N, C-alpha and C positions, 0 to 999 in steps of 0.2 A: 514084732520088732517095731519100735517106735520110729517116727519120722526122723531121718538123720539131721534135718535142720534144727529140730527140737533138741536132739542130743548136743549138736554143735553149739547152740545158743547156751544151753545149760553148762556145758563144759567151760565156755568163755566166762560165764558168771561165776562159777566155781573158782576158776583161776583168779578172777579179779577179787573175790572175797578172801581167798587165801593170801593174796598179795596185800590187800588192805589190813587183814588181821596181823600179818607178820610185820608190817610197817608200824602199826599202832601198838603192838605188843611184842617187842623184840626179845623179851625173856621167855615167851611162851612158844612152844613148838607145835604147830598144826599137824595133825595126823589123819583127819577125816572130814567128811561132809555128812551131816545127819539129815536124813529125809524121812518123811512119813511113809509107812509101808505102802500106802495107795500110790504114792509118787514113785516108789521103786518099781512097782508093777507097771504103772503107766509108762514110764521111760524105758522099761525093759532091762533094768539094771538088777544085779544080784548083790545081796549084802555081802560085804567083804571084798567086793571087786575093787581092784586098784584102778581108778580112773585118771589120775594124774600121778606122777612120780612121787611115791611116799604117801599119797592121800587115797584112802579107802572110803567106800560108801557104807554107811551104817544106818540101819532102821532105828528110828527113835520116835517119841511121842509128840513130835512137832505138828504144826498145823499144816494141812494139805496146801501145796503151792508155795511153801516156804522151805528154806533149808538153813542150816547153821553150820558154822565152822567148829569142829571139835578139836580141842587142844589139850595140852598137859598142864595148863595154868588155871589159876582160880580167878575168875573175873568178878566174883561177888565181894571181894575185899573192900572196894570203894563204896559199895552200898552199905556194908556193915559199918564203916566209919561214919557215913552220912546219917545213919539211923541213930548213932550215939549222940549227935548233936541235937539239942533241944532248943527250939525257938519259941518264945511266948509272944504273941502279938495281941494288942488291944486296940479296938477301933471304936470311935463314937459316931453314930449315925443319927442324923436328924430325920425324924419322921413326922409328916403332916404339915410341912411347909413352914411358915413364919411364926406360928405360935411359940412363944418363948418358954412356956412351961412344959411343952411336950417333947422332951428329949428321952430318947431310949439308949441305953449303954448296952453294947453287946461285946462279948468276948469270943474270940475265935481261936 
């Protein structure tokens, strides 16, 4: 069994993350917390265990030491929209100090 203070601190962080998620995404319903399998074992939790009302623990492929809020919404919509926008930038950089004939043009 894991140290009860570790469990208490993690439950507090889980509750804070759920509250932040629900506040920032009112149209999505949080239903779980995703933890790496190592963290499940370390904390002495079982997959599918309900740790907060309506919130269950699930094993996922996340990074050890981190957790994520699982919900029924799709958070990648904003990223897909951002990828559709294309921005072209051109910069001119002077190379070599004061020599007037030594300009190099670079495109980024």
